[in-house]
Phi, psi and omega in degrees: 000322172296324177293331178291316188289326180281328175291322168303318179289318184286321185242047186299308190283327175298317184290331171298312180295328176299305182302328174296312178294317194287323179295318186292319181295307189280331181297332176287327176286328178298336174293345180256017183291325183295328180299340187256357180268131189233104165080185179277351182087359176284078181215137176214148181285134185179201185284317174314312185286323181300311181293326179298311182299320175297315179301316181296310191279316189260334185242012172068017173299140174288149182280333181211148175220136176251134186254142177241121176263129182247125170233142177281119177267023179092010186259343182074021189238031180300318187292319181292325181292317171310306186306309179297310180303306182291334167301318176287320181296321178301339180271005170286116192303324183287344183278123177275330182197157181232135172256105186265143175290341176289344179246350175233112194286336185281357173261006186228135172229181186300317186243000182215139179206169178218150180229158174237127180260116198259140178220154173271357178294140170290155189301329179283357175249024191248025181305309187285334176289320177296319185295318190282327180289326174300321179290325175298315176298321186290352172274002180228147187268144175081023179246126172229153192247139177209198183105165192295321180293323179292316173306313176298318172301326175291325175298314174310308178295317182298319180297320179289324172294326177293329178295317181293322173298313178294321177293316173299326170288302186288320182290322175296319184292313171308315179304314178296319181295318168308320177295317178288333179285322180259341182069344180249137183296314180305307183296333187275333181276334183304316176295321180293322174299314181302316179304312181303309182310307180310312185288322179298311180297316182296321177295318184293323179295311185296328181297316181293325179291328182291352173289339179237357190223139178281136188237136184268154184293346188275357170299323186299331180260322187283323177298309170306322183300305183283324184292309171307302187299322182282315178297314169300317178300307182302318185287335173294310169309303185298314180290318181303309175299318180301310177293337167294310183288326178297344179285337175229015177219169176272159188307325180294312185287335181287321178294317181303302181299326177286332182287323186285344184252287176297314179304313173308304179306316175301318184293316178293317181298314185299322184294321181297309183303305185311313175287339180291318178287316173312314187301338179291337187296338177294338178272115188270069177227133187306320179304321180286319181295321184280325176294317173303312183295307179303315173303315177298314177298319182283335173293313183292321181290326176302323176284323178302312175297322182294319184264350179235310185284315186294308179296332173300314181296311187291320172299326177288332188268336187042246185283348184284353173301346173268003192282144182064056182287122176244344177225131178286121183277135171295110188276353178285344192303325174292328175300320179291311178305318189298309181306310183297315179302310177301324170304314180292312192283348173286335185228042188296337170288312177296313185305309185299309180302318178297317185290313173302320176304316178295310178310312186290324167310316175297327180292330189303327182286358185287343179288349180256006178302119172266121170253134183214149172293129180293147175230237179297330188287351168305319186281150174297148181300338188281347178289134178301327181289330173291302185300325179287322180290314175299331180294310176308312185294317182289317191284318197231337173256153180262102179299332171286000178235159184214154185256139176229135180252119180254132171250116188251144182235132179220155173273092181146170189283131173285346181261008167295175180283322177291328180291320173296323169305312175304307179307320173302311176300319178293329170303315183286324184290326174293309181299338184286345179287139180294326192281355184264124179274322176201157185228113179274117184213177177293340176295307188293326174286331182268351180071018178253138186268327176254159190277339179285317185291319186290325178296320176296321179296315174302343181283340183272122185303311186300312181295322173293330173295322177297320190265000178300328173295317177298317180297319177296323179296325189257329188239131173221114189045241190254027178243133174255131181249130172233104178276136184230134179267135170249148187269047174196158183294154182298330183258016176284158168300329182285332178285313175297329177289324181294318177306307188294325172306309186295323174307320184258007176291133177283090179280171179277000174205170180292114194234134175247153189238141180220189180100169185298322169309309182297319183295309174300320175300314176299315176297315176296312186298321188293320175294316178289327184281332184259339189294324178301319184294307185307307179298321174295324177297312184299310186292319181292325183281326174296318182296313189290321188294311181287333170302306180295325182294321186247000182055052181216146176263317187292313189310312181287333184287319181293312182305315176300313177304308182294326178291316183301310186295320183300311182291323180301318178294318175302321184287330181285333177286323175294326167312305180304317188288304180270318176289344180260347186056040175294153180062024179083004183284149174295133177290135187197143170293158175291126181307135181301328179282345185309305180300327182285319185285313182293323176295316179294324178286305187296318180307306187290327183289316185288341173296339176303309177298328176290313186297317180300311185295306190295319183304316177294319174301323175296316176308307182294328183288327178292330176281328195240334190063016188250109187291317179296313184294326186291319183292310180311305192288322182302310185292323179292316182276351170238000174305313189291322193283320181288319170307315179298319181294318176291322185292325181295309184298318182298311177304300180306311182283318185292341175297343181283355174290337176271014178260178194250334185279116195302311183299318188289323175308316180289318175303303182300314181297316181298318182286324177294324174294315171308311176299312176303315170308312181301313182284345182248287180306311184277312193285317188271338187245307184286314183305296182302317178302317183291321172306324196282310181301327185260349162065222180301342179294343176299332188250018176285132182213123181310133178068005184297314181307315186291320181294321180293324177289331182292313183292336178293315184295321175303314182301311181306315182294327182279000000 
């Protein structure tokens, strides 16, 4: 740390020019990040993907489909509109086939219909196609465009709009909080500049990474959310300590001392955040992988800017950091916080009971939490693609049912006597399940029930010729397709349980399973199977880092326990807000990823305040060895800055409450609530009361006395 401080003092201007060049270069790349983002990130390698690939390559299922909704607006010309639109759509080069309501009566009603434009393009490569199809649809009245690729594209656009909204709300309020904290315009602007640089660099790095890694659209919101909040918090802590040191030292010495004190706290804090995010990498789902990657990138850059760019700016400014004072900062706040700390520590038992009571009340609603994979509900209701898809679903699809695809393999012809026997056995095994409403096979198409009768029928050339299209639909080489309809939605527990049962079932042939229920089951199982490992990594590494930082066993244990109970209470509050639709929020299930994401993000972020507070308490304790005095003084000297930092974090993340993409809204509000609970109930009430109750035990560390005695003897012998 000394070498960093010395280098900054010696090569200050050169370092600033270096940072300027870096910002320009990576800022150029950052402009292209949105084009690198692909889908919502709900993808995991497994049987579902294998079956999807087989359906695409062997059975002619399209890789992507754009849906067109046709609605009669009272002119009675819906069939003419369908003909005209589809004639134009067929000329789009990427369209390989069209499913028309004029050919399939199930896609047409009196005043509403839908068509499917099928393509071999991957959904993420269809931006130009979507634009072309939309331009065709816009020339006709009553025609809307939707489908998975369109919805994904709209979520990307909505995420970009949400980012602008959140920045317009969050940054000005954060600047105002900084102004009240510092009183100086210059001191208030510097953290925002550093935060902006952090986010721009992170975007630039992620753009380059996006050439080889699939990145979720939610990165566009999570990276600025974490980057701005963390960078501004680091800068707030750093500048506050620098200004304190500047009262008695010249700028060079003030920078050195600040890097050795506040810089050390920043490194330990960042390590907690970095590991919290990195722990998500064990969950093999794209959204966790990419958010973990994006988060780690932005945290690493936040540390670099906090320890190099920020001190370079501060050294250049010197005493001008206090320039343009527009608000007189209240110097008596330390005294008031000291009084508050003494009040808490005089009645630690009562304060602890009340604080834990409030947290437990917040935890109670968690038993009613409903988790679901975000789908069309992620989009705002104002988007045409959502309205159109919901109309198609309501008019033509059965939301109470779901489709499963079984792919069976055997060594031999499926149309042989043995093959048809096995086919019949598979049909009966599938149909025996209560949830199965229909099984589509060659038997159902031909109205022949037994394999023996069907084998004899296929010997007749005329019958075989009539069944040829159906045969090609069900059989390709040695692979057999069995479409199955379930009498339940794809995201129900019953559907997932059935998929797990089928995974373990001893089938008459080698069977692989696909379809939306299988997809949901794999996503849920991947999260539930790996989340324990992720949490264990976070808790274990955090304990180790804090133990080494403060040479204590109880302090990291307390920090972990309080963080866990605070986050659990947060999830309970989120259930009340979203599932009950409080304060005008749209009623929605909790996004499946939210508990893991918020836990991983907030566990590290809230450790900022733990490290900031305990670091200062530890400084006083090393000087006085008085636990009571150290806790009071540590709280008194850091409470204002921690409160300001927490308020900035709440403002920046809470600004996403005014956005439209539901998972992002839930994540933003979740982080804001968690930080509020942490900065008030935990940091101001539980930390000092428990520090008082545990007394000198707070600083117990195995072999510390023996090591101290050994060092003392060594010094005496020398």
